[in-house]
C-alpha positions as CSV (number, residue, x, y, z in Angstrom):
1,X,22.1,-35.0,-3.1
2,X,22.4,-32.6,-5.8
3,X,25.8,-31.8,-7.0
4,X,26.3,-27.9,-7.7
5,X,29.3,-26.4,-9.3
6,X,30.4,-23.1,-7.4
7,X,33.7,-21.3,-9.0
8,X,34.9,-24.6,-9.8
9,X,34.1,-26.7,-6.6
10,X,31.7,-29.7,-6.5
11,X,29.2,-29.3,-3.6
12,X,27.1,-31.9,-2.6
13,X,23.7,-29.9,-1.3
14,X,20.4,-31.4,0.0
15,X,17.4,-31.1,-2.2
16,X,15.6,-29.7,0.8
17,X,18.1,-26.7,1.1
18,X,17.7,-26.0,-2.8
19,X,15.3,-22.9,-3.4
20,X,12.2,-23.4,-4.6
21,X,11.1,-21.9,-8.1
22,X,8.6,-18.9,-7.7
23,X,5.7,-21.1,-9.2
24,X,6.4,-23.9,-6.8
25,X,6.0,-21.2,-4.0
26,X,3.0,-19.8,-5.4
27,X,1.4,-23.2,-5.8
28,X,1.9,-24.1,-1.6
29,X,0.5,-20.5,-0.8
30,X,-2.5,-21.1,-3.3
31,X,-3.2,-24.7,-1.8
32,X,-3.2,-23.0,2.1
33,X,-4.9,-20.3,1.2
34,X,-7.8,-22.5,-0.2
35,X,-7.7,-25.1,2.6
36,X,-8.4,-21.7,5.1
37,X,-11.0,-20.0,3.1
38,X,-12.8,-23.6,2.9
39,X,-12.7,-23.8,6.6
40,X,-13.8,-20.3,7.3
41,X,-16.6,-21.0,5.0
42,X,-18.0,-24.1,6.9
43,X,-17.5,-22.3,10.1
44,X,-19.5,-19.2,8.6
45,X,-22.2,-21.3,7.6
46,X,-22.5,-23.4,10.8
47,X,-22.4,-19.9,12.7
48,X,-25.3,-18.7,10.6
49,X,-27.2,-21.5,10.7
50,X,-27.2,-21.7,14.7
51,X,-27.9,-17.8,14.8
52,X,-30.9,-18.4,12.4
53,X,-32.3,-21.1,14.6
54,X,-32.0,-19.4,17.6
55,X,-33.7,-16.3,16.3
56,X,-36.3,-18.3,14.9
57,X,-37.3,-19.6,18.6
58,X,-36.9,-16.3,20.1
59,X,-39.3,-15.0,18.0
60,X,-41.8,-18.0,18.3
61,X,-41.6,-17.4,22.2
62,X,-42.3,-13.7,21.6
63,X,-45.3,-14.5,19.5
64,X,-46.7,-16.9,21.8
65,X,-46.2,-14.4,24.8
66,X,-47.7,-11.7,23.1
67,X,-51.1,-13.7,22.3
68,X,-50.9,-14.7,26.0
69,X,-51.1,-11.2,27.3
70,X,-53.8,-10.1,24.5
71,X,-55.6,-13.1,25.8
72,X,-55.1,-12.0,29.5
73,X,-56.0,-8.6,28.9
74,X,-59.1,-9.6,26.8
75,X,-60.3,-12.0,29.7
76,X,-59.6,-9.8,32.7
77,X,-58.7,-5.9,31.7
78,X,-58.7,-5.6,35.9
79,X,-55.7,-7.9,36.4
80,X,-53.5,-5.8,33.9
81,X,-51.5,-4.1,36.9
82,X,-51.1,-7.1,38.9
83,X,-49.7,-8.7,35.9
84,X,-47.2,-5.9,35.1
85,X,-46.2,-6.3,38.8
86,X,-45.3,-10.2,38.6
87,X,-43.6,-9.6,35.1
88,X,-41.6,-6.9,36.6
89,X,-40.7,-9.3,39.5
90,X,-40.1,-12.4,37.0
91,X,-37.8,-10.3,34.9
92,X,-35.7,-9.2,37.6
93,X,-35.6,-12.9,39.0
94,X,-34.5,-14.1,35.7
95,X,-32.1,-11.5,34.4
96,X,-30.6,-11.4,37.8
97,X,-27.1,-10.4,36.4
98,X,-28.6,-7.5,34.4
99,X,-28.2,-4.2,35.5
100,X,-31.5,-2.9,37.0
101,X,-31.7,0.2,35.1
102,X,-31.7,-1.7,32.0
103,X,-34.5,-4.3,33.3
104,X,-37.0,-1.6,34.5
105,X,-36.9,0.5,31.5
106,X,-39.9,-0.7,29.7
107,X,-43.3,-1.8,30.9
108,X,-42.6,-5.4,29.1
109,X,-38.9,-6.4,28.8
110,X,-39.5,-8.8,25.7
111,X,-37.2,-11.7,24.7
112,X,-35.9,-9.8,21.6
113,X,-34.5,-7.1,24.0
114,X,-32.9,-9.7,25.7
115,X,-31.4,-11.4,22.8
116,X,-30.2,-8.1,21.5
117,X,-28.7,-7.2,24.9
118,X,-26.6,-10.3,25.1
119,X,-25.9,-10.5,21.3
120,X,-26.5,-13.5,18.8
121,X,-22.8,-14.8,19.6
122,X,-23.5,-15.7,22.9
123,X,-26.9,-17.8,21.9
124,X,-24.5,-20.5,19.5
125,X,-24.5,-23.0,22.1
126,X,-28.5,-23.2,22.1
127,X,-30.1,-25.8,19.5
128,X,-33.7,-25.3,18.9
129,X,-34.2,-28.5,16.8
130,X,-37.8,-28.5,16.7
131,X,-39.5,-25.0,18.3
132,X,-42.9,-25.8,16.9
133,X,-43.2,-28.8,18.5
134,X,-41.9,-27.6,21.6
135,X,-44.2,-24.8,21.9
136,X,-47.7,-26.5,21.5
137,X,-50.7,-25.2,22.8
138,X,-51.3,-28.0,25.4
139,X,-48.4,-26.9,27.6
140,X,-47.7,-23.3,26.4
141,X,-46.4,-22.6,30.2
142,X,-44.3,-25.2,31.1
143,X,-42.4,-25.1,27.5
144,X,-42.4,-21.2,27.7
145,X,-40.5,-21.4,31.2
146,X,-38.5,-24.1,29.8
147,X,-37.1,-21.9,27.0
148,X,-36.2,-19.1,29.4
149,X,-34.3,-21.6,31.8
150,X,-32.1,-22.4,28.5
151,X,-32.1,-18.9,27.7
152,X,-30.7,-18.1,31.3
153,X,-28.1,-21.5,31.1
154,X,-26.7,-20.4,28.1
155,X,-26.1,-17.0,28.9
156,X,-24.2,-17.6,31.9
157,X,-22.0,-20.3,30.3
158,X,-21.4,-17.9,27.2
159,X,-20.5,-15.1,29.7
160,X,-18.2,-17.0,31.6
161,X,-16.4,-17.9,28.3
162,X,-16.4,-14.3,26.8
163,X,-13.5,-11.6,27.0
164,X,-15.4,-8.9,28.7
165,X,-12.8,-6.3,27.3
166,X,-13.0,-7.5,23.9
167,X,-15.9,-5.4,22.4
168,X,-16.5,-1.5,22.5
169,X,-19.4,-0.2,23.6
170,X,-20.6,1.6,20.3
171,X,-19.8,-1.9,18.6
172,X,-21.7,-3.8,21.3
173,X,-24.7,-1.5,20.7
174,X,-24.9,-1.7,17.2
175,X,-24.9,-5.6,17.5
176,X,-28.0,-5.2,20.0
177,X,-29.8,-3.4,17.5
178,X,-29.1,-6.1,14.6
179,X,-30.0,-8.7,16.7
180,X,-33.3,-7.1,17.9
181,X,-34.4,-5.4,14.3
182,X,-33.7,-9.4,13.0
183,X,-35.9,-11.1,15.5
184,X,-38.7,-8.4,14.8
185,X,-38.7,-8.9,11.5
186,X,-39.1,-12.9,11.9
187,X,-42.1,-12.3,14.2
188,X,-45.7,-12.3,13.3
189,X,-46.9,-10.5,16.3
190,X,-45.9,-6.9,16.5
191,X,-43.8,-5.9,19.7
192,X,-45.5,-3.7,22.4
193,X,-44.4,-0.2,22.9
194,X,-41.9,0.5,25.5
195,X,-40.2,3.4,26.8
196,X,-36.8,4.2,25.6
197,X,-33.9,5.7,27.7
198,X,-31.3,7.6,26.1
199,X,-28.6,8.9,28.4
200,X,-28.6,12.9,27.9
201,X,-27.5,14.2,31.7
202,X,-29.5,15.7,34.4
203,X,-31.4,17.5,31.7
204,X,-33.1,14.5,30.3
205,X,-37.0,14.0,30.3
206,X,-38.8,11.0,29.9
207,X,-41.9,10.7,28.0
208,X,-44.6,8.3,27.1
209,X,-44.0,7.0,23.4
210,X,-47.2,7.7,21.1
211,X,-48.3,4.5,19.6
212,X,-48.1,6.0,15.7
213,X,-44.7,7.9,16.8
214,X,-41.6,6.4,15.4
215,X,-39.3,9.2,16.5
216,X,-37.3,9.3,20.0
217,X,-39.4,10.1,22.7
218,X,-36.6,11.7,24.7
219,X,-36.2,15.4,24.9
220,X,-33.3,17.4,26.5
221,X,-33.7,20.8,27.6
222,X,-31.8,23.4,26.2
223,X,-28.5,25.2,28.3
224,X,-29.8,28.5,29.5
225,X,-27.4,31.4,27.6
226,X,-25.3,33.1,30.2
227,X,-26.0,36.6,30.9
228,X,-23.5,38.9,29.9
229,X,-22.0,42.1,31.6
230,X,-19.2,44.7,31.7
231,X,-15.5,43.8,32.2
232,X,-14.1,44.2,35.5
233,X,-11.6,47.0,34.6
234,X,-14.7,48.7,32.4
235,X,-14.7,51.8,34.7
236,X,-10.9,52.6,34.2
237,X,-11.2,52.1,30.6
238,X,-14.3,54.5,30.7
239,X,-12.4,57.3,32.4
240,X,-9.4,57.1,30.3
241,X,-11.1,57.1,26.9
242,X,-13.2,60.4,28.0
243,X,-10.3,62.4,29.9
244,X,-8.9,65.0,27.6
245,X,-5.1,65.0,27.9
246,X,-3.3,68.1,28.7
247,X,-1.4,69.7,25.8
248,X,2.2,69.6,26.1
249,X,4.7,72.4,25.6
250,X,7.8,71.7,23.1
251,X,11.3,71.7,25.0
252,X,13.0,72.3,21.5
253,X,14.8,75.6,21.0
254,X,15.0,77.0,17.7
255,X,16.3,80.3,16.1
256,X,12.8,81.4,15.3
257,X,11.8,80.4,19.0
258,X,9.3,77.7,20.3
259,X,7.8,75.3,17.6
260,X,4.3,75.3,17.5
261,X,2.5,72.1,16.9
262,X,-0.1,71.7,14.0
263,X,-2.3,69.3,15.8
264,X,-4.9,71.0,17.6
265,X,-6.8,69.2,21.0
266,X,-9.1,66.7,19.0
267,X,-6.4,65.8,16.9
268,X,-4.3,65.3,19.8
269,X,-7.1,63.2,21.4
270,X,-7.9,61.0,18.4
271,X,-4.3,60.4,18.1
272,X,-4.1,59.3,21.8
273,X,-6.9,56.8,21.3
274,X,-5.5,55.2,18.3
275,X,-2.2,55.1,20.4
276,X,-3.9,53.1,23.2
277,X,-6.5,51.1,21.6
278,X,-4.1,48.3,21.0
279,X,-2.5,47.9,24.7
280,X,-4.0,45.4,27.1
281,X,-6.1,46.8,29.7
282,X,-6.6,45.3,33.4
283,X,-5.9,41.8,34.1
284,X,-5.9,40.6,30.9
285,X,-2.4,42.4,30.2
286,X,-0.5,39.4,31.7
287,X,-2.5,37.0,29.2
288,X,-1.7,38.5,25.5
289,X,1.6,38.1,24.7
290,X,3.2,39.2,21.4
291,X,5.9,36.9,20.5
292,X,7.6,37.8,17.3
293,X,10.3,35.9,15.2
294,X,13.6,37.4,15.5
295,X,15.6,36.7,12.0
296,X,19.1,37.1,11.8
297,X,21.8,36.5,9.3
298,X,24.8,34.3,10.0
299,X,27.6,34.3,7.6
300,X,27.9,30.8,6.1
301,X,31.5,28.7,5.5
302,X,30.9,28.1,1.3
303,X,34.0,25.9,1.6
304,X,32.2,23.4,4.0
305,X,29.3,23.2,1.7
306,X,30.9,23.1,-1.4
307,X,32.8,19.8,0.4
308,X,29.5,18.3,1.2
309,X,28.0,18.9,-2.3
310,X,31.2,17.1,-4.0
311,X,31.5,14.2,-1.7
312,X,27.4,13.6,-2.2
313,X,28.1,13.8,-5.9
314,X,31.1,11.7,-5.9
315,X,29.4,8.9,-3.9
316,X,27.0,8.8,-6.3
317,X,29.2,9.0,-9.5
318,X,31.2,6.1,-7.9
319,X,27.7,4.1,-7.6
320,X,27.2,4.5,-11.4
321,X,30.9,3.9,-12.6
322,X,32.6,1.6,-10.4
323,X,30.2,-0.2,-8.3
324,X,27.1,-1.1,-10.6
325,X,29.4,-1.7,-13.5
326,X,31.2,-4.5,-12.2
327,X,28.0,-6.1,-10.9
328,X,26.7,-6.0,-14.5
329,X,29.8,-8.0,-15.7
330,X,28.9,-10.6,-13.6
331,X,25.6,-10.6,-14.4
332,X,25.8,-10.8,-17.9
333,X,27.8,-13.6,-17.6
334,X,25.1,-15.6,-16.0
335,X,23.1,-18.7,-17.7
336,X,19.8,-18.2,-15.3
337,X,19.1,-14.1,-16.1
338,X,15.9,-14.0,-14.2
339,X,17.0,-16.3,-11.0
340,X,19.7,-13.9,-9.8
341,X,17.6,-13.0,-6.4
342,X,19.1,-16.7,-5.2
343,X,22.1,-16.8,-6.6
344,X,24.6,-17.0,-3.5
345,X,27.7,-15.6,-5.8
346,X,25.8,-12.2,-6.5
347,X,25.6,-11.9,-2.3
348,X,28.9,-12.3,-1.9
349,X,30.2,-10.1,-4.9
350,X,28.2,-7.1,-3.7
351,X,29.8,-7.2,-0.1
352,X,33.3,-7.7,-1.4
353,X,33.3,-5.2,-4.3
354,X,31.5,-2.5,-1.9
355,X,34.6,-2.9,0.6
356,X,36.6,-2.4,-2.5
357,X,34.9,0.9,-4.1
358,X,33.9,2.3,-0.6
359,X,36.7,1.6,1.6
360,X,35.5,4.4,4.5
361,X,32.3,2.7,4.5
362,X,33.0,-1.1,4.9
363,X,30.7,-1.3,8.0
364,X,27.9,-0.8,5.6
365,X,28.4,-3.8,3.7
366,X,25.8,-5.7,5.5
367,X,23.3,-3.1,5.2
368,X,19.8,-4.5,4.6
369,X,18.9,-2.1,1.7
370,X,22.1,-2.6,-0.5
371,X,20.8,-5.8,-1.9
372,X,17.4,-4.7,-2.6
373,X,19.0,-1.7,-4.3
374,X,20.9,-4.0,-6.5
375,X,18.0,-6.2,-7.1
376,X,16.2,-3.4,-8.5
377,X,19.1,-2.2,-11.0
378,X,19.1,-5.5,-12.3
379,X,15.7,-5.7,-13.1
380,X,15.7,-2.0,-14.7
381,X,18.6,-3.3,-16.8
382,X,16.8,-6.9,-17.7
383,X,13.7,-4.9,-18.9
384,X,15.2,-2.4,-21.1
385,X,16.3,-5.3,-23.3
386,X,12.9,-5.8,-23.9
387,X,12.0,-2.3,-24.7
388,X,15.2,-2.1,-26.8
389,X,14.1,-4.9,-29.1
390,X,10.6,-4.0,-29.4
391,X,12.0,-0.8,-30.7
392,X,14.4,-2.1,-33.1
393,X,12.1,-5.3,-34.4
394,X,9.1,-2.6,-34.9
395,X,11.6,0.1,-37.1
396,X,12.5,-3.2,-39.2
397,X,8.7,-4.3,-39.4
398,X,8.0,-0.6,-40.5
399,X,10.8,-0.5,-42.9
400,X,9.9,-3.6,-44.5
401,X,6.2,-3.0,-45.6
402,X,3.6,0.1,-45.3
403,X,0.6,-2.3,-45.2
404,X,-0.6,-4.8,-42.4
405,X,-0.5,-7.8,-44.8
406,X,3.1,-7.1,-46.2
407,X,4.4,-6.6,-42.3
408,X,2.5,-10.1,-41.2
409,X,4.3,-11.5,-44.3
410,X,7.8,-10.3,-43.2
411,X,7.1,-11.3,-39.9
412,X,6.3,-15.1,-40.7
413,X,9.4,-15.1,-43.0
414,X,11.7,-14.1,-40.2
415,X,10.3,-16.6,-37.7
416,X,10.5,-19.3,-40.6
417,X,13.6,-21.1,-39.8
418,X,14.8,-18.7,-37.3
419,X,16.1,-16.2,-39.8
420,X,15.9,-13.5,-37.0
421,X,18.9,-14.9,-35.4
422,X,21.1,-15.3,-38.1
423,X,23.4,-12.8,-40.0
424,X,22.9,-14.3,-43.2
425,X,19.9,-16.4,-43.1
426,X,19.5,-19.1,-45.8
427,X,16.5,-21.3,-46.9
428,X,17.1,-23.5,-43.6
429,X,19.0,-23.4,-40.1
430,X,22.0,-25.7,-41.9
431,X,22.4,-23.1,-44.8
432,X,22.2,-19.8,-42.4
433,X,25.6,-18.7,-40.8
434,X,26.2,-15.9,-38.2
435,X,24.2,-17.4,-35.6
436,X,23.4,-15.0,-33.0
437,X,25.0,-12.3,-34.8
438,X,22.0,-10.7,-36.5
439,X,21.8,-7.0,-36.6
440,X,18.6,-6.7,-34.4
441,X,20.2,-8.8,-31.8
442,X,23.7,-7.0,-31.8
443,X,21.5,-3.6,-31.4
444,X,19.7,-5.2,-28.6
445,X,22.8,-6.5,-27.1
446,X,24.7,-3.0,-27.2
447,X,22.4,-2.2,-24.3
448,X,24.8,-4.2,-22.5
449,X,27.9,-2.3,-23.1
450,X,26.1,0.8,-22.0
451,X,25.9,-0.4,-18.4
452,X,28.8,-2.9,-17.8
453,X,32.2,-2.4,-17.0
454,X,34.1,-4.4,-19.5
455,X,34.1,-3.8,-23.5
456,X,36.0,-6.2,-26.0
457,X,37.4,-8.1,-23.1
458,X,36.7,-10.9,-21.1
459,X,35.9,-10.0,-17.8
460,X,37.1,-12.1,-14.6
461,X,33.3,-13.8,-14.9
462,X,33.6,-14.4,-18.5
463,X,32.4,-13.3,-21.8
464,X,28.6,-11.7,-21.5
465,X,26.9,-15.1,-23.0
466,X,24.2,-14.3,-20.5
467,X,23.3,-10.9,-21.9
468,X,23.6,-11.8,-25.6
469,X,21.1,-14.8,-24.9
470,X,18.6,-12.5,-23.1
471,X,18.8,-10.1,-26.3
472,X,18.2,-13.3,-28.3
473,X,14.9,-13.7,-26.2
474,X,14.0,-10.2,-26.3
475,X,14.1,-10.2,-30.2
476,X,12.1,-13.4,-30.4
477,X,9.6,-11.9,-28.1
478,X,9.2,-9.0,-30.2
479,X,8.7,-10.9,-33.4
480,X,6.1,-12.4,-31.8
481,X,4.4,-9.4,-30.7
482,X,4.3,-8.1,-34.7
483,X,2.8,-11.2,-35.8
484,X,-0.2,-9.6,-36.7
485,X,1.2,-6.7,-38.0
486,X,1.4,-4.3,-35.2
487,X,2.7,-4.4,-31.7
488,X,-0.1,-6.6,-29.9
489,X,1.8,-5.9,-26.5
490,X,1.0,-2.1,-26.7
491,X,-2.4,-2.6,-28.1
492,X,-3.2,-4.9,-25.2
493,X,-2.0,-2.8,-22.6
494,X,-4.1,0.6,-24.1
495,X,-7.3,-1.5,-24.2
496,X,-6.7,-2.3,-20.1
497,X,-5.9,1.2,-19.4
498,X,-9.3,2.3,-21.1
499,X,-11.4,-0.5,-19.4
500,X,-9.7,0.5,-16.1
501,X,-10.3,4.0,-16.7
502,X,-14.2,3.2,-17.2
503,X,-14.2,1.4,-14.0
504,X,-12.7,4.0,-12.1
505,X,-9.7,2.3,-11.1
506,X,-5.9,3.3,-10.8
507,X,-3.6,2.9,-13.7
508,X,-2.2,-0.5,-15.1
509,X,0.6,-1.8,-13.4
510,X,3.8,-1.8,-15.2
511,X,4.4,-5.6,-14.7
512,X,1.7,-7.4,-16.7
513,X,1.3,-10.8,-18.4
514,X,2.8,-9.7,-21.4
515,X,6.0,-7.8,-19.7
516,X,9.3,-9.6,-20.7
517,X,9.6,-11.4,-17.6
518,X,10.4,-14.8,-16.1
519,X,7.6,-17.2,-17.8
520,X,8.4,-18.0,-20.5
521,X,11.4,-16.0,-21.6
522,X,13.6,-17.6,-18.7
523,X,13.9,-21.0,-20.2
524,X,14.3,-19.4,-23.6
525,X,17.5,-17.1,-22.5
526,X,19.1,-20.4,-20.8
527,X,18.7,-22.5,-24.0
528,X,20.4,-19.8,-26.0
529,X,23.1,-19.4,-23.4
530,X,24.3,-23.3,-24.1
531,X,24.9,-22.6,-27.7
532,X,26.6,-18.8,-27.3
533,X,29.0,-20.5,-24.3
534,X,30.6,-22.6,-26.7
535,X,31.8,-19.4,-28.8
536,X,35.7,-19.0,-28.6
537,X,37.6,-15.6,-28.4
538,X,37.6,-15.0,-32.1
539,X,34.0,-15.1,-32.3
540,X,33.4,-13.1,-29.3
541,X,35.6,-10.5,-31.2
542,X,33.4,-10.5,-34.1
543,X,30.2,-9.9,-32.2
544,X,31.8,-6.8,-30.2
545,X,32.5,-5.1,-33.6
546,X,29.2,-5.7,-34.9
547,X,27.4,-4.4,-31.6
548,X,29.9,-1.6,-31.2
549,X,27.9,0.7,-34.1
550,X,24.6,0.1,-31.5
551,X,26.4,1.7,-28.4
552,X,24.9,5.1,-27.2
553,X,28.5,7.2,-26.9
554,X,27.1,9.4,-24.4
555,X,25.8,6.7,-21.9
556,X,29.2,4.7,-22.8
557,X,31.2,8.0,-21.9
558,X,29.3,8.0,-18.6
559,X,30.5,4.6,-17.1
560,X,34.0,5.7,-17.8
561,X,36.0,6.7,-14.7
562,X,37.1,10.1,-15.0
563,X,41.2,10.3,-14.6
564,X,43.2,13.5,-15.2
565,X,46.2,11.8,-15.7
566,X,45.0,9.0,-18.2
567,X,46.8,10.7,-21.3
568,X,50.0,11.1,-19.2
569,X,50.4,7.5,-18.3
570,X,49.4,6.3,-22.1
571,X,52.2,8.4,-23.5
572,X,54.5,7.3,-20.8
573,X,53.6,3.6,-22.0
574,X,53.8,4.3,-25.6
575,X,50.0,3.8,-26.2
576,X,47.8,6.6,-28.3
577,X,44.2,7.6,-28.3
578,X,43.4,5.7,-31.0
579,X,45.3,2.3,-30.3
580,X,42.1,1.0,-28.4
581,X,40.3,-1.0,-31.2
582,X,40.7,-4.7,-29.4
583,X,40.6,-3.8,-25.7
584,X,38.2,-1.1,-23.8
585,X,38.1,-0.9,-20.3
586,X,35.9,1.4,-18.6
587,X,37.9,1.4,-15.3
588,X,41.4,1.1,-14.2
589,X,41.0,-1.4,-11.6
């Protein structure tokens, strides 16, 4: 039994209930995958061997049958028709369960066609151990019948086990062709020509195949073109187009008398035709219906739209100013920065704080998307420590020397005796002062206060020792990346992107082996936490003062809760705007 401390209480937990690490889970998955892969490879190999033996045996049977047929034809040509009738009868008797249409397609239904019609998978039970010995010249007829009996028995047994609806027609036909071609390639005697039947409907014609032709010998009649004609209402249309409309007199009275039209009879006829050209005629008038979209303007209530937009923006703003900053206060105080996905306290905090921030949405506290969203925000928050450290160290290396050799010497001096971690580094660690307060660490550590809720104060979860330890690990990673004078992480990524572009692959993933991930920086941050956790309140105030100049004021102010009555409350309590050097809290809660 292991003892775990949770909020001041010691809880005995069975080792089997403790979540395993990511590396342990990966090793278990790899072992299972290897066992499955080996078993699959062995099964595929055994199946391939059985299939090869079956195909070889069928090819030998086909060759023997072709030789026997050629010998019979050379000895007694007058018995060819008789043999054809007998073979057709034997084939029908042997393959009694095969459709009669398929059996009588060809003049000689060969064994390879039988294999292709049944599929190679149905012949796995056959064990042709020594086909050459079984097909000896002395008793070829007896062996041939025995092999056919084996094929018949194996086919019936396999047919009873197979699932009739497992394969589609197209897939089964492709398997037939593949098996037939593989058997034909093994044979030494070429197969006899046969007549192919292709389903072409009632217009299909069967023709004899030419011995030298390799094309399909089935032709389909071209469908006849339908004879056109006049429409049913053609006479009405003709009469309407040839009729001359009578001119109409104007009924409009004016001072000048009757107004005469300016159009003559030809213009009236052309205009009448153009006006009636688009109208439907006869029985087709009921089929053509013109549908026009009706657009109407409806007055909108602007106040309701404004309320919806303000409510949406308020929810999003509350997430960034109240919900996530409180979560980052908890994250910054944890020792294991890379193991928060299995932290039980984090799950409880998310649910309880959700109800506090969103009291009207308390029923969503158990929604399955909230915890993944928080995890994504924490990963982004953690990765930015690595980016900020690389940027700060890169600037320091560039300012130290202009040539590569000088930069290499500068990085080597910082890594020696951990000079990068001290405010005033000395010749040894014992003579150095200001541990974990170097300008580079404090500049990286300022990233935490741009996202967290509390600054210059101990939150309810404690001081952000975990965030400071993570900053130190990020700075160490950045110095190791610049050991050769340049950013090796960026150089490696560019080389990999060029290689993937040449190979035609997609862009490189953001998470690579050189990323600021759990391996090996989780151990470094956990060890640094043990040292930082011992700092008292006075040292933490010094650390806060050192990190304050590096904080981005715009990001810092975005995390504050907007309170229009804040100044009035400050004046009532006797406080002023400038009296906030020791404690700055981004929320009143």
